[in-house]
CHARMM internal coordinates of N, CA and C (Angstrom, degrees):
IC EDIT
DIST 1 N 1 CA 1.4415
DIST 1 CA 1 C 1.5824
ANGL 1 N 1 CA 1 C 103.57
DIST 1 C 2 N 1.3570
ANGL 1 CA 1 C 2 N 114.71
DIHE 1 N 1 CA 1 C 2 N 136.54
DIST 2 N 2 CA 1.3911
ANGL 1 C 2 N 2 CA 114.99
DIHE 1 CA 1 C 2 N 2 CA 173.64
DIST 2 CA 2 C 1.5643
ANGL 2 N 2 CA 2 C 111.99
DIHE 1 C 2 N 2 CA 2 C -90.90
DIST 2 C 3 N 1.3764
ANGL 2 CA 2 C 3 N 113.66
DIHE 2 N 2 CA 2 C 3 N 131.12
DIST 3 N 3 CA 1.4591
ANGL 2 C 3 N 3 CA 115.43
DIHE 2 CA 2 C 3 N 3 CA -173.27
DIST 3 CA 3 C 1.6727
ANGL 3 N 3 CA 3 C 109.19
DIHE 2 C 3 N 3 CA 3 C -72.75
DIST 3 C 4 N 1.2248
ANGL 3 CA 3 C 4 N 123.59
DIHE 3 N 3 CA 3 C 4 N 142.92
DIST 4 N 4 CA 1.3518
ANGL 3 C 4 N 4 CA 129.42
DIHE 3 CA 3 C 4 N 4 CA -179.49
DIST 4 CA 4 C 1.5581
ANGL 4 N 4 CA 4 C 107.23
DIHE 3 C 4 N 4 CA 4 C -127.59
DIST 4 C 5 N 1.3474
ANGL 4 CA 4 C 5 N 104.68
DIHE 4 N 4 CA 4 C 5 N 146.45
DIST 5 N 5 CA 1.4824
ANGL 4 C 5 N 5 CA 110.41
DIHE 4 CA 4 C 5 N 5 CA 174.67
DIST 5 CA 5 C 1.6484
ANGL 5 N 5 CA 5 C 116.20
DIHE 4 C 5 N 5 CA 5 C -72.08
DIST 5 C 6 N 1.1847
ANGL 5 CA 5 C 6 N 115.35
DIHE 5 N 5 CA 5 C 6 N 129.35
DIST 6 N 6 CA 1.5350
ANGL 5 C 6 N 6 CA 124.81
DIHE 5 CA 5 C 6 N 6 CA -171.65
DIST 6 CA 6 C 1.4755
ANGL 6 N 6 CA 6 C 109.33
DIHE 5 C 6 N 6 CA 6 C -42.98
DIST 6 C 7 N 1.3798
ANGL 6 CA 6 C 7 N 118.98
DIHE 6 N 6 CA 6 C 7 N 145.55
DIST 7 N 7 CA 1.4015
ANGL 6 C 7 N 7 CA 127.35
DIHE 6 CA 6 C 7 N 7 CA 172.86
DIST 7 CA 7 C 1.4611
ANGL 7 N 7 CA 7 C 116.94
DIHE 6 C 7 N 7 CA 7 C 74.84
DIST 7 C 8 N 1.3940
ANGL 7 CA 7 C 8 N 115.92
DIHE 7 N 7 CA 7 C 8 N 24.68
DIST 8 N 8 CA 1.4216
ANGL 7 C 8 N 8 CA 122.66
DIHE 7 CA 7 C 8 N 8 CA 169.72
DIST 8 CA 8 C 1.4383
ANGL 8 N 8 CA 8 C 110.33
DIHE 7 C 8 N 8 CA 8 C -112.44
DIST 8 C 9 N 1.3317
ANGL 8 CA 8 C 9 N 115.19
DIHE 8 N 8 CA 8 C 9 N 141.14
DIST 9 N 9 CA 1.5499
ANGL 8 C 9 N 9 CA 120.77
DIHE 8 CA 8 C 9 N 9 CA -176.96
DIST 9 CA 9 C 1.4913
ANGL 9 N 9 CA 9 C 111.63
DIHE 8 C 9 N 9 CA 9 C -115.47
DIST 9 C 10 N 1.3341
ANGL 9 CA 9 C 10 N 119.13
DIHE 9 N 9 CA 9 C 10 N 7.66
DIST 10 N 10 CA 1.5053
ANGL 9 C 10 N 10 CA 116.57
DIHE 9 CA 9 C 10 N 10 CA 178.95
DIST 10 CA 10 C 1.4691
ANGL 10 N 10 CA 10 C 112.19
DIHE 9 C 10 N 10 CA 10 C -85.98
DIST 10 C 11 N 1.3556
ANGL 10 CA 10 C 11 N 117.24
DIHE 10 N 10 CA 10 C 11 N 155.52
DIST 11 N 11 CA 1.5444
ANGL 10 C 11 N 11 CA 118.10
DIHE 10 CA 10 C 11 N 11 CA -173.02
DIST 11 CA 11 C 1.5474
ANGL 11 N 11 CA 11 C 113.85
DIHE 10 C 11 N 11 CA 11 C -67.52
DIST 11 C 12 N 1.2495
ANGL 11 CA 11 C 12 N 116.92
DIHE 11 N 11 CA 11 C 12 N 159.09
DIST 12 N 12 CA 1.5544
ANGL 11 C 12 N 12 CA 121.06
DIHE 11 CA 11 C 12 N 12 CA -177.32
DIST 12 CA 12 C 1.4482
ANGL 12 N 12 CA 12 C 104.12
DIHE 11 C 12 N 12 CA 12 C -82.69
DIST 12 C 13 N 1.4031
ANGL 12 CA 12 C 13 N 111.60
DIHE 12 N 12 CA 12 C 13 N 106.33
DIST 13 N 13 CA 1.6013
ANGL 12 C 13 N 13 CA 118.38
DIHE 12 CA 12 C 13 N 13 CA 176.06
DIST 13 CA 13 C 1.4837
ANGL 13 N 13 CA 13 C 101.88
DIHE 12 C 13 N 13 CA 13 C -159.01
DIST 13 C 14 N 1.4344
ANGL 13 CA 13 C 14 N 107.93
DIHE 13 N 13 CA 13 C 14 N 156.23
DIST 14 N 14 CA 1.5246
ANGL 13 C 14 N 14 CA 111.80
DIHE 13 CA 13 C 14 N 14 CA 175.96
DIST 14 CA 14 C 1.4180
ANGL 14 N 14 CA 14 C 103.81
DIHE 13 C 14 N 14 CA 14 C -152.49
DIST 14 C 15 N 1.3871
ANGL 14 CA 14 C 15 N 115.42
DIHE 14 N 14 CA 14 C 15 N 160.05
DIST 15 N 15 CA 1.4507
ANGL 14 C 15 N 15 CA 125.10
DIHE 14 CA 14 C 15 N 15 CA 179.50
DIST 15 CA 15 C 1.5295
ANGL 15 N 15 CA 15 C 114.87
DIHE 14 C 15 N 15 CA 15 C -90.20
DIST 15 C 16 N 1.4209
ANGL 15 CA 15 C 16 N 111.11
DIHE 15 N 15 CA 15 C 16 N 130.80
DIST 16 N 16 CA 1.5553
ANGL 15 C 16 N 16 CA 115.27
DIHE 15 CA 15 C 16 N 16 CA 179.58
DIST 16 CA 16 C 1.4415
ANGL 16 N 16 CA 16 C 109.88
DIHE 15 C 16 N 16 CA 16 C -99.42
DIST 16 C 17 N 1.3395
ANGL 16 CA 16 C 17 N 124.47
DIHE 16 N 16 CA 16 C 17 N 130.61
DIST 17 N 17 CA 1.3733
ANGL 16 C 17 N 17 CA 126.41
DIHE 16 CA 16 C 17 N 17 CA 170.86
DIST 17 CA 17 C 1.3714
ANGL 17 N 17 CA 17 C 118.89
DIHE 16 C 17 N 17 CA 17 C -56.46
DIST 17 C 18 N 1.3036
ANGL 17 CA 17 C 18 N 124.68
DIHE 17 N 17 CA 17 C 18 N 130.88
DIST 18 N 18 CA 1.4474
ANGL 17 C 18 N 18 CA 128.36
DIHE 17 CA 17 C 18 N 18 CA -173.42
DIST 18 CA 18 C 1.6348
ANGL 18 N 18 CA 18 C 112.87
DIHE 17 C 18 N 18 CA 18 C -69.66
DIST 18 C 19 N 1.4621
ANGL 18 CA 18 C 19 N 115.97
DIHE 18 N 18 CA 18 C 19 N -16.02
DIST 19 N 19 CA 1.4029
ANGL 18 C 19 N 19 CA 113.42
DIHE 18 CA 18 C 19 N 19 CA 173.64
DIST 19 CA 19 C 1.4900
ANGL 19 N 19 CA 19 C 121.55
DIHE 18 C 19 N 19 CA 19 C -86.95
DIST 19 C 20 N 1.3253
ANGL 19 CA 19 C 20 N 109.38
DIHE 19 N 19 CA 19 C 20 N 6.96
DIST 20 N 20 CA 1.5778
ANGL 19 C 20 N 20 CA 113.30
DIHE 19 CA 19 C 20 N 20 CA 169.49
DIST 20 CA 20 C 1.5119
ANGL 20 N 20 CA 20 C 109.39
DIHE 19 C 20 N 20 CA 20 C -68.21
DIST 20 C 21 N 1.3639
ANGL 20 CA 20 C 21 N 112.31
DIHE 20 N 20 CA 20 C 21 N 136.85
DIST 21 N 21 CA 1.4448
ANGL 20 C 21 N 21 CA 114.62
DIHE 20 CA 20 C 21 N 21 CA -179.12
DIST 21 CA 21 C 1.5056
ANGL 21 N 21 CA 21 C 115.87
DIHE 20 C 21 N 21 CA 21 C -59.60
DIST 21 C 22 N 1.4195
ANGL 21 CA 21 C 22 N 116.34
DIHE 21 N 21 CA 21 C 22 N -30.28
DIST 22 N 22 CA 1.5543
ANGL 21 C 22 N 22 CA 118.34
DIHE 21 CA 21 C 22 N 22 CA 177.43
DIST 22 CA 22 C 1.4638
ANGL 22 N 22 CA 22 C 107.85
DIHE 21 C 22 N 22 CA 22 C -65.78
DIST 22 C 23 N 1.2157
ANGL 22 CA 22 C 23 N 118.58
DIHE 22 N 22 CA 22 C 23 N -40.40
DIST 23 N 23 CA 1.5085
ANGL 22 C 23 N 23 CA 123.65
DIHE 22 CA 22 C 23 N 23 CA -178.52
DIST 23 CA 23 C 1.4805
ANGL 23 N 23 CA 23 C 111.83
DIHE 22 C 23 N 23 CA 23 C -72.69
DIST 23 C 24 N 1.3805
ANGL 23 CA 23 C 24 N 118.68
DIHE 23 N 23 CA 23 C 24 N -41.02
DIST 24 N 24 CA 1.5335
ANGL 23 C 24 N 24 CA 125.33
DIHE 23 CA 23 C 24 N 24 CA 174.11
DIST 24 CA 24 C 1.6063
ANGL 24 N 24 CA 24 C 109.61
DIHE 23 C 24 N 24 CA 24 C -55.33
DIST 24 C 25 N 1.3098
ANGL 24 CA 24 C 25 N 117.13
DIHE 24 N 24 CA 24 C 25 N -37.88
DIST 25 N 25 CA 1.4803
ANGL 24 C 25 N 25 CA 122.65
DIHE 24 CA 24 C 25 N 25 CA -177.17
DIST 25 CA 25 C 1.6602
ANGL 25 N 25 CA 25 C 112.26
DIHE 24 C 25 N 25 CA 25 C -70.58
DIST 25 C 26 N 1.3432
ANGL 25 CA 25 C 26 N 113.44
DIHE 25 N 25 CA 25 C 26 N -15.83
DIST 26 N 26 CA 1.5446
ANGL 25 C 26 N 26 CA 117.55
DIHE 25 CA 25 C 26 N 26 CA 171.25
DIST 26 CA 26 C 1.4764
ANGL 26 N 26 CA 26 C 116.63
DIHE 25 C 26 N 26 CA 26 C -74.73
DIST 26 C 27 N 1.5462
ANGL 26 CA 26 C 27 N 115.02
DIHE 26 N 26 CA 26 C 27 N -13.56
DIST 27 N 27 CA 1.4132
ANGL 26 C 27 N 27 CA 117.75
DIHE 26 CA 26 C 27 N 27 CA 170.99
DIST 27 CA 27 C 1.5690
ANGL 27 N 27 CA 27 C 112.13
DIHE 26 C 27 N 27 CA 27 C 62.18
DIST 27 C 28 N 1.3380
ANGL 27 CA 27 C 28 N 116.07
DIHE 27 N 27 CA 27 C 28 N 38.40
DIST 28 N 28 CA 1.4231
ANGL 27 C 28 N 28 CA 117.79
DIHE 27 CA 27 C 28 N 28 CA -179.60
DIST 28 CA 28 C 1.5174
ANGL 28 N 28 CA 28 C 109.70
DIHE 27 C 28 N 28 CA 28 C -88.96
DIST 28 C 29 N 1.3568
ANGL 28 CA 28 C 29 N 119.57
DIHE 28 N 28 CA 28 C 29 N 159.18
DIST 29 N 29 CA 1.4578
ANGL 28 C 29 N 29 CA 122.08
DIHE 28 CA 28 C 29 N 29 CA 175.11
DIST 29 CA 29 C 1.5351
ANGL 29 N 29 CA 29 C 107.52
DIHE 28 C 29 N 29 CA 29 C -72.87
DIST 29 C 30 N 1.4046
ANGL 29 CA 29 C 30 N 113.09
DIHE 29 N 29 CA 29 C 30 N 115.99
DIST 30 N 30 CA 1.4665
ANGL 29 C 30 N 30 CA 119.90
DIHE 29 CA 29 C 30 N 30 CA -178.09
DIST 30 CA 30 C 1.6067
ANGL 30 N 30 CA 30 C 114.18
DIHE 29 C 30 N 30 CA 30 C -62.59
DIST 30 C 31 N 1.3048
ANGL 30 CA 30 C 31 N 115.08
DIHE 30 N 30 CA 30 C 31 N -11.09
DIST 31 N 31 CA 1.5035
ANGL 30 C 31 N 31 CA 116.81
DIHE 30 CA 30 C 31 N 31 CA -175.55
DIST 31 CA 31 C 1.5167
ANGL 31 N 31 CA 31 C 111.76
DIHE 30 C 31 N 31 CA 31 C -98.51
DIST 31 C 32 N 1.4307
ANGL 31 CA 31 C 32 N 116.43
DIHE 31 N 31 CA 31 C 32 N -1.97
DIST 32 N 32 CA 1.3313
ANGL 31 C 32 N 32 CA 120.64
DIHE 31 CA 31 C 32 N 32 CA 172.21
DIST 32 CA 32 C 1.5085
ANGL 32 N 32 CA 32 C 112.92
DIHE 31 C 32 N 32 CA 32 C -113.86
DIST 32 C 33 N 1.4134
ANGL 32 CA 32 C 33 N 120.85
DIHE 32 N 32 CA 32 C 33 N 172.70
DIST 33 N 33 CA 1.4011
ANGL 32 C 33 N 33 CA 122.59
DIHE 32 CA 32 C 33 N 33 CA 178.53
DIST 33 CA 33 C 1.5875
ANGL 33 N 33 CA 33 C 103.55
DIHE 32 C 33 N 33 CA 33 C -127.80
DIST 33 C 34 N 1.4653
ANGL 33 CA 33 C 34 N 102.43
DIHE 33 N 33 CA 33 C 34 N 142.07
DIST 34 N 34 CA 1.4975
ANGL 33 C 34 N 34 CA 114.38
DIHE 33 CA 33 C 34 N 34 CA -174.84
DIST 34 CA 34 C 1.5016
ANGL 34 N 34 CA 34 C 110.79
DIHE 33 C 34 N 34 CA 34 C -125.59
DIST 34 C 35 N 1.4870
ANGL 34 CA 34 C 35 N 113.60
DIHE 34 N 34 CA 34 C 35 N 154.82
DIST 35 N 35 CA 1.4156
ANGL 34 C 35 N 35 CA 116.76
DIHE 34 CA 34 C 35 N 35 CA 168.96
DIST 35 CA 35 C 1.4912
ANGL 35 N 35 CA 35 C 104.73
DIHE 34 C 35 N 35 CA 35 C -106.58
DIST 35 C 36 N 1.2555
ANGL 35 CA 35 C 36 N 120.30
DIHE 35 N 35 CA 35 C 36 N 138.91
DIST 36 N 36 CA 1.4613
ANGL 35 C 36 N 36 CA 119.73
DIHE 35 CA 35 C 36 N 36 CA -178.65
DIST 36 CA 36 C 1.6129
ANGL 36 N 36 CA 36 C 105.46
DIHE 35 C 36 N 36 CA 36 C -144.37
DIST 36 C 37 N 1.3568
ANGL 36 CA 36 C 37 N 118.29
DIHE 36 N 36 CA 36 C 37 N 122.28
DIST 37 N 37 CA 1.3682
ANGL 36 C 37 N 37 CA 116.56
DIHE 36 CA 36 C 37 N 37 CA 174.28
DIST 37 CA 37 C 1.5668
ANGL 37 N 37 CA 37 C 108.69
DIHE 36 C 37 N 37 CA 37 C -80.92
DIST 37 C 38 N 1.3150
ANGL 37 CA 37 C 38 N 116.53
DIHE 37 N 37 CA 37 C 38 N 140.25
DIST 38 N 38 CA 1.5008
ANGL 37 C 38 N 38 CA 119.14
DIHE 37 CA 37 C 38 N 38 CA -172.69
DIST 38 CA 38 C 1.5838
ANGL 38 N 38 CA 38 C 109.01
DIHE 37 C 38 N 38 CA 38 C -152.76
DIST 38 C 39 N 1.2203
ANGL 38 CA 38 C 39 N 110.68
DIHE 38 N 38 CA 38 C 39 N 146.09
DIST 39 N 39 CA 1.4261
ANGL 38 C 39 N 39 CA 125.54
DIHE 38 CA 38 C 39 N 39 CA 163.98
DIST 39 CA 39 C 1.4893
ANGL 39 N 39 CA 39 C 110.99
DIHE 38 C 39 N 39 CA 39 C -91.51
DIST 39 C 40 N 1.3014
ANGL 39 CA 39 C 40 N 123.11
DIHE 39 N 39 CA 39 C 40 N 112.03
DIST 40 N 40 CA 1.5902
ANGL 39 C 40 N 40 CA 117.34
DIHE 39 CA 39 C 40 N 40 CA -171.35
DIST 40 CA 40 C 1.5605
ANGL 40 N 40 CA 40 C 107.58
DIHE 39 C 40 N 40 CA 40 C -140.47
DIST 40 C 41 N 1.2773
ANGL 40 CA 40 C 41 N 113.38
DIHE 40 N 40 CA 40 C 41 N 163.33
DIST 41 N 41 CA 1.3094
ANGL 40 C 41 N 41 CA 123.45
DIHE 40 CA 40 C 41 N 41 CA -179.21
DIST 41 CA 41 C 1.6901
ANGL 41 N 41 CA 41 C 105.63
DIHE 40 C 41 N 41 CA 41 C -106.51
DIST 41 C 42 N 1.2947
ANGL 41 CA 41 C 42 N 119.10
DIHE 41 N 41 CA 41 C 42 N 124.61
DIST 42 N 42 CA 1.3735
ANGL 41 C 42 N 42 CA 123.14
DIHE 41 CA 41 C 42 N 42 CA -171.15
DIST 42 CA 42 C 1.6628
ANGL 42 N 42 CA 42 C 106.91
DIHE 41 C 42 N 42 CA 42 C -126.14
DIST 42 C 43 N 1.2823
ANGL 42 CA 42 C 43 N 110.93
DIHE 42 N 42 CA 42 C 43 N 162.86
DIST 43 N 43 CA 1.4824
ANGL 42 C 43 N 43 CA 115.67
DIHE 42 CA 42 C 43 N 43 CA 156.29
DIST 43 CA 43 C 1.4711
ANGL 43 N 43 CA 43 C 110.03
DIHE 42 C 43 N 43 CA 43 C -145.39
DIST 43 C 44 N 1.2650
ANGL 43 CA 43 C 44 N 116.80
DIHE 43 N 43 CA 43 C 44 N 173.94
DIST 44 N 44 CA 1.5311
ANGL 43 C 44 N 44 CA 125.55
DIHE 43 CA 43 C 44 N 44 CA 176.53
DIST 44 CA 44 C 1.4670
ANGL 44 N 44 CA 44 C 108.30
DIHE 43 C 44 N 44 CA 44 C 63.74
DIST 44 C 45 N 1.3153
ANGL 44 CA 44 C 45 N 121.44
DIHE 44 N 44 CA 44 C 45 N 32.12
DIST 45 N 45 CA 1.5617
ANGL 44 C 45 N 45 CA 121.20
DIHE 44 CA 44 C 45 N 45 CA -176.92
DIST 45 CA 45 C 1.5356
ANGL 45 N 45 CA 45 C 103.45
DIHE 44 C 45 N 45 CA 45 C -70.75
DIST 45 C 46 N 1.4950
ANGL 45 CA 45 C 46 N 110.73
DIHE 45 N 45 CA 45 C 46 N 135.54
DIST 46 N 46 CA 1.4334
ANGL 45 C 46 N 46 CA 113.65
DIHE 45 CA 45 C 46 N 46 CA 165.85
DIST 46 CA 46 C 1.6140
ANGL 46 N 46 CA 46 C 109.44
DIHE 45 C 46 N 46 CA 46 C -138.58
DIST 46 C 47 N 1.3095
ANGL 46 CA 46 C 47 N 113.04
DIHE 46 N 46 CA 46 C 47 N 146.11
DIST 47 N 47 CA 1.5217
ANGL 46 C 47 N 47 CA 119.95
DIHE 46 CA 46 C 47 N 47 CA -171.89
DIST 47 CA 47 C 1.3349
ANGL 47 N 47 CA 47 C 104.71
DIHE 46 C 47 N 47 CA 47 C -97.45
DIST 47 C 48 N 1.4414
ANGL 47 CA 47 C 48 N 114.68
DIHE 47 N 47 CA 47 C 48 N 137.81
DIST 48 N 48 CA 1.4040
ANGL 47 C 48 N 48 CA 124.63
DIHE 47 CA 47 C 48 N 48 CA 169.66
DIST 48 CA 48 C 1.5435
ANGL 48 N 48 CA 48 C 115.99
DIHE 47 C 48 N 48 CA 48 C -77.79
DIST 48 C 49 N 1.3002
ANGL 48 CA 48 C 49 N 116.03
DIHE 48 N 48 CA 48 C 49 N 142.06
DIST 49 N 49 CA 1.4580
ANGL 48 C 49 N 49 CA 119.84
DIHE 48 CA 48 C 49 N 49 CA -175.66
DIST 49 CA 49 C 1.6649
ANGL 49 N 49 CA 49 C 108.03
DIHE 48 C 49 N 49 CA 49 C -84.03
DIST 49 C 50 N 1.2620
ANGL 49 CA 49 C 50 N 118.81
DIHE 49 N 49 CA 49 C 50 N -8.71
DIST 50 N 50 CA 1.3956
ANGL 49 C 50 N 50 CA 122.27
DIHE 49 CA 49 C 50 N 50 CA -174.06
DIST 50 CA 50 C 1.5187
ANGL 50 N 50 CA 50 C 113.62
DIHE 49 C 50 N 50 CA 50 C -121.00
DIST 50 C 51 N 1.3118
ANGL 50 CA 50 C 51 N 121.11
DIHE 50 N 50 CA 50 C 51 N 136.14
DIST 51 N 51 CA 1.2239
ANGL 50 C 51 N 51 CA 124.67
DIHE 50 CA 50 C 51 N 51 CA -176.91
DIST 51 CA 51 C 1.6625
ANGL 51 N 51 CA 51 C 115.94
DIHE 50 C 51 N 51 CA 51 C -61.85
DIST 51 C 52 N 1.2464
ANGL 51 CA 51 C 52 N 116.17
DIHE 51 N 51 CA 51 C 52 N -29.22
DIST 52 N 52 CA 1.5514
ANGL 51 C 52 N 52 CA 119.49
DIHE 51 CA 51 C 52 N 52 CA -175.48
DIST 52 CA 52 C 1.5596
ANGL 52 N 52 CA 52 C 109.06
DIHE 51 C 52 N 52 CA 52 C -91.05
DIST 52 C 53 N 1.5085
ANGL 52 CA 52 C 53 N 120.41
DIHE 52 N 52 CA 52 C 53 N 11.27
DIST 53 N 53 CA 1.3796
ANGL 52 C 53 N 53 CA 119.82
DIHE 52 CA 52 C 53 N 53 CA 175.90
DIST 53 CA 53 C 1.5493
ANGL 53 N 53 CA 53 C 107.27
DIHE 52 C 53 N 53 CA 53 C -118.15
DIST 53 C 54 N 1.3108
ANGL 53 CA 53 C 54 N 125.21
DIHE 53 N 53 CA 53 C 54 N 152.57
DIST 54 N 54 CA 1.3466
ANGL 53 C 54 N 54 CA 131.14
DIHE 53 CA 53 C 54 N 54 CA 179.91
DIST 54 CA 54 C 1.4380
ANGL 54 N 54 CA 54 C 109.03
DIHE 53 C 54 N 54 CA 54 C -87.48
DIST 54 C 55 N 1.4248
ANGL 54 CA 54 C 55 N 115.10
DIHE 54 N 54 CA 54 C 55 N 142.05
DIST 55 N 55 CA 1.5005
ANGL 54 C 55 N 55 CA 121.95
DIHE 54 CA 54 C 55 N 55 CA 168.66
DIST 55 CA 55 C 1.5566
ANGL 55 N 55 CA 55 C 103.27
DIHE 54 C 55 N 55 CA 55 C -68.99
DIST 55 C 56 N 1.4112
ANGL 55 CA 55 C 56 N 109.52
DIHE 55 N 55 CA 55 C 56 N 163.76
DIST 56 N 56 CA 1.4605
ANGL 55 C 56 N 56 CA 117.49
DIHE 55 CA 55 C 56 N 56 CA -175.08
DIST 56 CA 56 C 1.5328
ANGL 56 N 56 CA 56 C 109.73
DIHE 55 C 56 N 56 CA 56 C -127.66
DIST 56 C 57 N 1.2111
ANGL 56 CA 56 C 57 N 115.25
DIHE 56 N 56 CA 56 C 57 N 156.13
DIST 57 N 57 CA 1.5495
ANGL 56 C 57 N 57 CA 120.09
DIHE 56 CA 56 C 57 N 57 CA 171.19
DIST 57 CA 57 C 1.5792
ANGL 57 N 57 CA 57 C 108.53
DIHE 56 C 57 N 57 CA 57 C -164.43
DIST 57 C 58 N 1.2862
ANGL 57 CA 57 C 58 N 117.57
DIHE 57 N 57 CA 57 C 58 N 169.53
DIST 58 N 58 CA 1.4739
ANGL 57 C 58 N 58 CA 123.46
DIHE 57 CA 57 C 58 N 58 CA 169.51
DIST 58 CA 58 C 1.4323
ANGL 58 N 58 CA 58 C 105.32
DIHE 57 C 58 N 58 CA 58 C -103.80
DIST 58 C 59 N 1.4362
ANGL 58 CA 58 C 59 N 118.03
DIHE 58 N 58 CA 58 C 59 N 125.28
DIST 59 N 59 CA 1.4680
ANGL 58 C 59 N 59 CA 120.22
DIHE 58 CA 58 C 59 N 59 CA 177.01
DIST 59 CA 59 C 1.5824
ANGL 59 N 59 CA 59 C 106.53
DIHE 58 C 59 N 59 CA 59 C -82.73
DIST 59 C 60 N 1.3544
ANGL 59 CA 59 C 60 N 109.66
DIHE 59 N 59 CA 59 C 60 N 128.82
DIST 60 N 60 CA 1.4644
ANGL 59 C 60 N 60 CA 118.19
DIHE 59 CA 59 C 60 N 60 CA 177.36
DIST 60 CA 60 C 1.4779
ANGL 60 N 60 CA 60 C 111.14
DIHE 59 C 60 N 60 CA 60 C -96.32
DIST 60 C 61 N 1.4730
ANGL 60 CA 60 C 61 N 114.30
DIHE 60 N 60 CA 60 C 61 N -52.06
DIST 61 N 61 CA 1.4739
ANGL 60 C 61 N 61 CA 111.85
DIHE 60 CA 60 C 61 N 61 CA -178.83
DIST 61 CA 61 C 1.7203
ANGL 61 N 61 CA 61 C 101.53
DIHE 60 C 61 N 61 CA 61 C -156.35
DIST 61 C 62 N 1.2882
ANGL 61 CA 61 C 62 N 107.73
DIHE 61 N 61 CA 61 C 62 N 147.80
DIST 62 N 62 CA 1.5229
ANGL 61 C 62 N 62 CA 116.25
DIHE 61 CA 61 C 62 N 62 CA 168.32
DIST 62 CA 62 C 1.4716
ANGL 62 N 62 CA 62 C 107.61
DIHE 61 C 62 N 62 CA 62 C -91.77
DIST 62 C 63 N 1.2135
ANGL 62 CA 62 C 63 N 117.37
DIHE 62 N 62 CA 62 C 63 N 123.63
DIST 63 N 63 CA 1.4068
ANGL 62 C 63 N 63 CA 127.84
DIHE 62 CA 62 C 63 N 63 CA -178.89
DIST 63 CA 63 C 1.5650
ANGL 63 N 63 CA 63 C 112.25
DIHE 62 C 63 N 63 CA 63 C -89.58
DIST 63 C 64 N 1.4324
ANGL 63 CA 63 C 64 N 113.33
DIHE 63 N 63 CA 63 C 64 N -53.60
DIST 64 N 64 CA 1.3529
ANGL 63 C 64 N 64 CA 120.81
DIHE 63 CA 63 C 64 N 64 CA 174.53
DIST 64 CA 64 C 1.4353
ANGL 64 N 64 CA 64 C 105.57
DIHE 63 C 64 N 64 CA 64 C -144.00
DIST 64 C 65 N 1.3919
ANGL 64 CA 64 C 65 N 118.20
DIHE 64 N 64 CA 64 C 65 N 151.01
DIST 65 N 65 CA 1.5380
ANGL 64 C 65 N 65 CA 124.18
DIHE 64 CA 64 C 65 N 65 CA -179.18
DIST 65 CA 65 C 1.5001
ANGL 65 N 65 CA 65 C 105.07
DIHE 64 C 65 N 65 CA 65 C -138.63
DIST 65 C 66 N 1.3635
ANGL 65 CA 65 C 66 N 112.66
DIHE 65 N 65 CA 65 C 66 N 149.85
DIST 66 N 66 CA 1.4311
ANGL 65 C 66 N 66 CA 129.39
DIHE 65 CA 65 C 66 N 66 CA 175.30
DIST 66 CA 66 C 1.5525
ANGL 66 N 66 CA 66 C 103.36
DIHE 65 C 66 N 66 CA 66 C -91.02
DIST 66 C 67 N 1.3867
ANGL 66 CA 66 C 67 N 116.77
DIHE 66 N 66 CA 66 C 67 N -178.99
DIST 67 N 67 CA 1.3748
ANGL 66 C 67 N 67 CA 123.63
DIHE 66 CA 66 C 67 N 67 CA 176.94
DIST 67 CA 67 C 1.5317
ANGL 67 N 67 CA 67 C 114.58
DIHE 66 C 67 N 67 CA 67 C -80.44
DIST 67 C 68 N 1.2894
ANGL 67 CA 67 C 68 N 119.72
DIHE 67 N 67 CA 67 C 68 N 127.85
DIST 68 N 68 CA 1.4057
ANGL 67 C 68 N 68 CA 121.58
DIHE 67 CA 67 C 68 N 68 CA 178.88
DIST 68 CA 68 C 1.4533
ANGL 68 N 68 CA 68 C 114.18
DIHE 67 C 68 N 68 CA 68 C -59.58
DIST 68 C 69 N 1.4219
ANGL 68 CA 68 C 69 N 119.78
DIHE 68 N 68 CA 68 C 69 N 136.74
DIST 69 N 69 CA 1.4400
ANGL 68 C 69 N 69 CA 125.64
DIHE 68 CA 68 C 69 N 69 CA -175.83
DIST 69 CA 69 C 1.5005
ANGL 69 N 69 CA 69 C 103.18
DIHE 68 C 69 N 69 CA 69 C -127.50
DIST 69 C 70 N 1.4225
ANGL 69 CA 69 C 70 N 116.76
DIHE 69 N 69 CA 69 C 70 N 127.11
DIST 70 N 70 CA 1.5368
ANGL 69 C 70 N 70 CA 110.10
DIHE 69 CA 69 C 70 N 70 CA 173.92
DIST 70 CA 70 C 1.3507
ANGL 70 N 70 CA 70 C 115.07
DIHE 69 C 70 N 70 CA 70 C -66.93
DIST 70 C 71 N 1.4513
ANGL 70 CA 70 C 71 N 113.61
DIHE 70 N 70 CA 70 C 71 N 149.63
DIST 71 N 71 CA 1.4749
ANGL 70 C 71 N 71 CA 112.58
DIHE 70 CA 70 C 71 N 71 CA -179.93
DIST 71 CA 71 C 1.5741
ANGL 71 N 71 CA 71 C 102.59
DIHE 70 C 71 N 71 CA 71 C -146.78
DIST 71 C 72 N 1.3498
ANGL 71 CA 71 C 72 N 118.08
DIHE 71 N 71 CA 71 C 72 N 173.97
DIST 72 N 72 CA 1.3656
ANGL 71 C 72 N 72 CA 118.53
DIHE 71 CA 71 C 72 N 72 CA 178.27
DIST 72 CA 72 C 1.5002
ANGL 72 N 72 CA 72 C 118.51
DIHE 71 C 72 N 72 CA 72 C -64.71
DIST 72 C 73 N 1.2923
ANGL 72 CA 72 C 73 N 124.81
DIHE 72 N 72 CA 72 C 73 N 143.79
DIST 73 N 73 CA 1.3870
ANGL 72 C 73 N 73 CA 122.62
DIHE 72 CA 72 C 73 N 73 CA 174.96
DIST 73 CA 73 C 1.5283
ANGL 73 N 73 CA 73 C 117.31
DIHE 72 C 73 N 73 CA 73 C -81.69
DIST 73 C 74 N 1.3403
ANGL 73 CA 73 C 74 N 119.36
DIHE 73 N 73 CA 73 C 74 N 1.41
DIST 74 N 74 CA 1.4343
ANGL 73 C 74 N 74 CA 120.65
DIHE 73 CA 73 C 74 N 74 CA -176.20
DIST 74 CA 74 C 1.5317
ANGL 74 N 74 CA 74 C 102.70
DIHE 73 C 74 N 74 CA 74 C -93.43
DIST 74 C 75 N 1.3475
ANGL 74 CA 74 C 75 N 109.13
DIHE 74 N 74 CA 74 C 75 N 109.56
DIST 75 N 75 CA 1.5701
ANGL 74 C 75 N 75 CA 118.87
DIHE 74 CA 74 C 75 N 75 CA -171.30
DIST 75 CA 75 C 1.5854
ANGL 75 N 75 CA 75 C 102.28
DIHE 74 C 75 N 75 CA 75 C -78.99
DIST 75 C 76 N 1.3218
ANGL 75 CA 75 C 76 N 124.70
DIHE 75 N 75 CA 75 C 76 N -29.19
DIST 76 N 76 CA 1.4772
ANGL 75 C 76 N 76 CA 119.72
DIHE 75 CA 75 C 76 N 76 CA -169.96
DIST 76 CA 76 C 1.5007
ANGL 76 N 76 CA 76 C 110.81
DIHE 75 C 76 N 76 CA 76 C -86.40
END
COOR INIT
IC SEED 1 N 1 CA 1 C
IC BUILD
């Protein structure tokens, strides 16, 4: 479970930077945005207090991943 700051109702999700070696190994088109369900190992997780901001974490390892699906690059 990912800890969340109380009184937030947005889903537990966060953005991963594309320059991470684990993400680069997926060989995705860097000019596009994808939604990928994953089981990952992270550290340094922090929860945003605002619904229009992304939570953050350092990606350590991708344990299992789903199929990449193109999505909008507009986060907000």
